[in-house]
C-alpha positions as CSV (number, residue, x, y, z in Angstrom):
1,X,-8.5,-22.6,-4.5
2,X,-12.1,-23.8,-4.9
3,X,-14.7,-21.1,-5.3
4,X,-12.5,-18.8,-7.5
5,X,-14.5,-17.5,-10.4
6,X,-11.9,-17.9,-13.2
7,X,-11.8,-18.4,-17.0
8,X,-9.0,-21.0,-16.7
9,X,-6.9,-22.6,-18.0
10,X,-5.7,-20.6,-21.0
11,X,-7.3,-21.8,-24.2
12,X,-4.8,-23.3,-26.7
13,X,-4.9,-22.8,-30.4
14,X,-5.7,-19.1,-30.3
15,X,-3.6,-16.0,-30.8
16,X,-2.3,-15.8,-27.3
17,X,0.1,-13.2,-25.8
18,X,0.0,-15.0,-22.5
19,X,2.1,-18.0,-23.7
20,X,5.1,-16.4,-22.0
21,X,3.4,-16.0,-18.7
22,X,1.1,-19.0,-18.3
23,X,3.1,-20.2,-15.3
24,X,2.9,-16.8,-13.6
25,X,-0.9,-16.7,-14.1
26,X,-1.3,-20.2,-12.7
27,X,0.8,-19.3,-9.7
28,X,-1.4,-16.2,-9.1
29,X,-4.5,-18.4,-9.1
30,X,-3.0,-21.0,-6.7
31,X,-1.1,-18.8,-4.3
32,X,-2.9,-15.4,-4.0
33,X,-6.6,-15.8,-5.0
34,X,-9.2,-17.1,-2.5
35,X,-12.8,-18.1,-2.6
36,X,-15.0,-15.4,-4.1
37,X,-12.1,-13.7,-6.1
38,X,-12.7,-13.4,-9.8
39,X,-10.3,-13.5,-12.8
40,X,-11.1,-13.0,-16.4
41,X,-8.5,-13.5,-19.2
42,X,-8.9,-11.8,-22.6
43,X,-6.2,-13.6,-24.6
44,X,-6.4,-11.8,-27.9
45,X,-6.4,-8.4,-26.2
46,X,-3.5,-9.4,-24.0
47,X,-5.2,-8.4,-20.8
48,X,-6.7,-10.0,-17.7
49,X,-8.8,-8.6,-14.9
50,X,-8.9,-9.4,-11.2
51,X,-11.6,-8.7,-8.7
52,X,-10.0,-9.3,-5.4
53,X,-11.8,-9.3,-2.0
54,X,-10.7,-9.2,1.6
55,X,-13.7,-9.4,3.9
56,X,-15.9,-6.5,2.8
57,X,-13.2,-4.7,0.9
58,X,-12.5,-5.2,-2.8
59,X,-10.6,-3.8,-5.8
60,X,-10.8,-4.4,-9.5
61,X,-7.5,-4.5,-11.3
62,X,-6.7,-4.8,-15.0
63,X,-3.3,-5.9,-16.3
64,X,-2.2,-5.9,-19.9
65,X,0.9,-6.9,-21.9
66,X,2.2,-6.7,-25.4
67,X,3.9,-9.4,-27.4
68,X,7.2,-8.0,-26.2
69,X,6.5,-9.3,-22.7
70,X,8.5,-10.0,-20.5
71,X,10.9,-7.4,-21.9
72,X,8.2,-4.8,-21.5
73,X,6.5,-4.3,-18.1
74,X,2.9,-5.2,-17.4
75,X,0.5,-2.2,-17.5
76,X,-1.8,-1.7,-14.5
77,X,-5.1,0.1,-14.2
78,X,-7.8,0.0,-11.6
79,X,-11.6,-0.1,-11.8
80,X,-14.1,0.0,-9.0
81,X,-12.9,-0.3,-5.4
82,X,-14.2,0.6,-1.9
83,X,-10.7,1.2,-0.6
84,X,-10.0,4.9,0.2
85,X,-9.1,6.7,-3.0
86,X,-5.6,7.8,-1.9
87,X,-4.7,4.4,-0.7
88,X,-5.9,2.7,-3.9
89,X,-3.9,5.2,-6.0
90,X,-0.8,4.5,-3.8
91,X,-1.2,0.7,-4.4
92,X,-1.1,1.3,-8.2
93,X,1.8,3.8,-8.1
94,X,3.8,1.3,-6.1
95,X,2.8,-1.6,-8.5
96,X,3.8,0.5,-11.6
97,X,7.2,1.3,-10.0
98,X,7.7,-2.4,-9.1
99,X,6.9,-3.4,-12.7
100,X,9.3,-0.7,-14.1
101,X,12.2,-2.0,-11.9
102,X,11.7,-5.4,-13.5
103,X,12.7,-4.2,-16.9
104,X,14.7,-1.0,-16.4
105,X,18.2,-1.2,-15.0
106,X,18.9,0.9,-11.9
107,X,20.5,4.3,-12.5
108,X,23.2,3.4,-10.1
109,X,23.9,-0.3,-10.0
110,X,24.7,-1.8,-6.6
111,X,28.4,-2.5,-6.0
112,X,29.3,-6.0,-7.2
113,X,25.8,-6.6,-8.6
114,X,25.7,-8.9,-11.7
115,X,24.7,-7.3,-15.0
116,X,21.0,-6.3,-15.1
117,X,18.6,-8.7,-16.9
118,X,14.9,-7.9,-17.4
119,X,12.5,-10.2,-15.7
120,X,8.8,-11.0,-15.8
121,X,6.7,-8.5,-13.9
122,X,3.2,-10.0,-13.7
123,X,4.0,-12.2,-10.7
124,X,5.8,-9.7,-8.5
125,X,3.3,-7.0,-9.2
126,X,0.4,-9.4,-8.5
127,X,2.0,-10.6,-5.3
128,X,2.4,-7.0,-4.2
129,X,-1.1,-5.8,-5.2
130,X,-3.1,-8.8,-4.2
131,X,-1.3,-10.4,-1.3
132,X,0.6,-7.4,0.3
133,X,-2.1,-4.8,-0.3
134,X,-5.7,-5.9,-0.9
135,X,-5.5,-9.0,1.3
136,X,-3.5,-7.3,4.0
137,X,-4.5,-3.7,4.7
138,X,-8.2,-4.3,5.6
139,X,-7.0,-6.4,8.6
140,X,-3.8,-4.5,9.5
141,X,-3.6,-2.8,12.9
142,X,-2.6,0.8,13.6
143,X,1.1,0.7,14.3
144,X,0.7,2.7,17.5
145,X,-2.6,1.8,19.2
146,X,-2.6,-1.8,17.8
147,X,-6.3,-1.6,17.0
148,X,-7.6,-2.4,13.6
149,X,-6.9,0.6,11.4
150,X,-9.8,0.2,9.0
151,X,-13.4,-0.2,10.1
152,X,-14.9,-3.6,9.3
153,X,-17.5,-1.9,7.1
154,X,-16.0,0.0,4.2
155,X,-18.9,2.4,4.3
156,X,-17.6,3.7,7.6
157,X,-14.2,4.7,6.2
158,X,-13.6,8.4,6.6
159,X,-12.3,10.5,3.7
160,X,-11.7,13.4,6.0
161,X,-7.9,13.7,6.2
162,X,-8.0,15.3,9.6
163,X,-10.4,12.8,11.2
164,X,-8.9,11.0,14.1
165,X,-9.6,7.6,12.5
166,X,-8.4,8.6,9.0
167,X,-5.8,5.9,8.0
168,X,-2.4,7.3,7.2
169,X,0.1,5.3,5.1
170,X,3.8,6.0,5.5
171,X,6.8,5.3,3.4
172,X,7.7,2.1,5.1
173,X,4.3,0.7,4.2
174,X,2.9,0.6,7.8
175,X,-0.4,2.4,8.6
176,X,-1.6,4.5,11.5
177,X,-4.8,6.3,12.6
178,X,-4.3,10.0,12.0
179,X,-4.6,11.0,15.6
180,X,-2.2,8.3,16.8
181,X,0.4,9.4,14.3
182,X,-0.2,13.1,14.9
183,X,0.3,12.7,18.6
184,X,3.4,10.6,18.1
185,X,5.0,13.0,15.6
186,X,4.5,16.0,17.9
187,X,5.8,14.3,21.1
188,X,9.6,14.1,21.9
189,X,12.2,12.8,21.3
190,X,12.6,14.6,17.9
191,X,16.3,14.1,17.3
192,X,17.2,12.1,14.2
193,X,13.5,12.0,13.1
194,X,10.7,9.9,14.3
195,X,10.9,6.1,13.7
196,X,8.1,3.7,12.8
197,X,7.6,1.6,16.0
198,X,7.2,-1.5,13.9
199,X,10.2,-1.5,11.5
200,X,12.3,1.3,13.0
201,X,12.6,3.1,9.7
202,X,12.3,6.9,9.7
203,X,8.8,8.2,9.0
204,X,8.3,10.4,6.0
205,X,4.9,12.0,5.4
206,X,3.7,15.2,3.7
207,X,1.7,16.2,6.7
208,X,4.6,16.1,9.1
209,X,7.6,17.8,7.5
210,X,8.7,20.2,10.2
211,X,12.3,20.0,11.4
212,X,13.3,18.7,14.8
213,X,14.2,22.2,15.9
214,X,10.7,23.5,15.0
215,X,9.0,20.6,16.8
216,X,11.2,21.1,19.9
217,X,10.2,24.8,20.0
218,X,6.5,24.0,19.6
219,X,6.7,21.3,22.3
220,X,8.5,23.7,24.7
221,X,5.9,26.4,24.0
222,X,3.0,23.9,24.6
223,X,4.6,22.7,27.9
224,X,5.1,26.3,29.0
225,X,1.4,27.1,28.3
226,X,0.3,24.0,30.3
227,X,2.5,25.1,33.3
228,X,1.0,28.6,33.2
229,X,-2.5,27.1,33.2
230,X,-1.6,24.8,36.1
231,X,-0.2,27.7,38.1
232,X,-3.4,29.8,37.5
233,X,-5.6,26.9,38.5
234,X,-3.5,26.3,41.6
235,X,-3.6,30.0,42.5
236,X,-7.4,30.0,42.2
237,X,-7.5,26.7,44.2
238,X,-9.4,24.9,41.4
């Protein structure tokens, strides 16, 4: 795309560990990067850095390889970012795991699956981090209220994990405002767990680990208190 600040193409004739992934890097530039994004390649060091923007949000990423690539996974580190710290860390954890799965066979192979073969990890990791994360989450809506989850200005992002507008990430990759998710998780039905309204997968989150039985009891207790209050107000003719 025009407007990408890039040291491109790869310079021939130098010691170059990127010879095995030139097509991956070219695809990243063409498919995932947009005007204003930056990429710098350090061929001798076997690393490249990306500064990727979506509106006012940005993240710096560094990826490095050895001469054993693609048999060894790409290494990922982050630099400056204005994404919330926990979300940025989650991006990287998921990227590292994705890279690992490219070169390490599964502990229990799927039935009927062909023999495992290592594959290049730069492209799938970059697609996940750049396209599915950095370019997506700043404009993604809360999965319950359907309003934009993140504020337009990153300076307005709250780091208070109990704030109503704090953005919660769940296992299925969808996001919610804290209050929206808290209300949803504490409202029946509770049987078989609460499901994401978007993908229908069960929601797993450290903040909401109570069993269905406990949640049912708390709900019943809350309803009883509300009925008591209503009776008192009715008695007092308020």
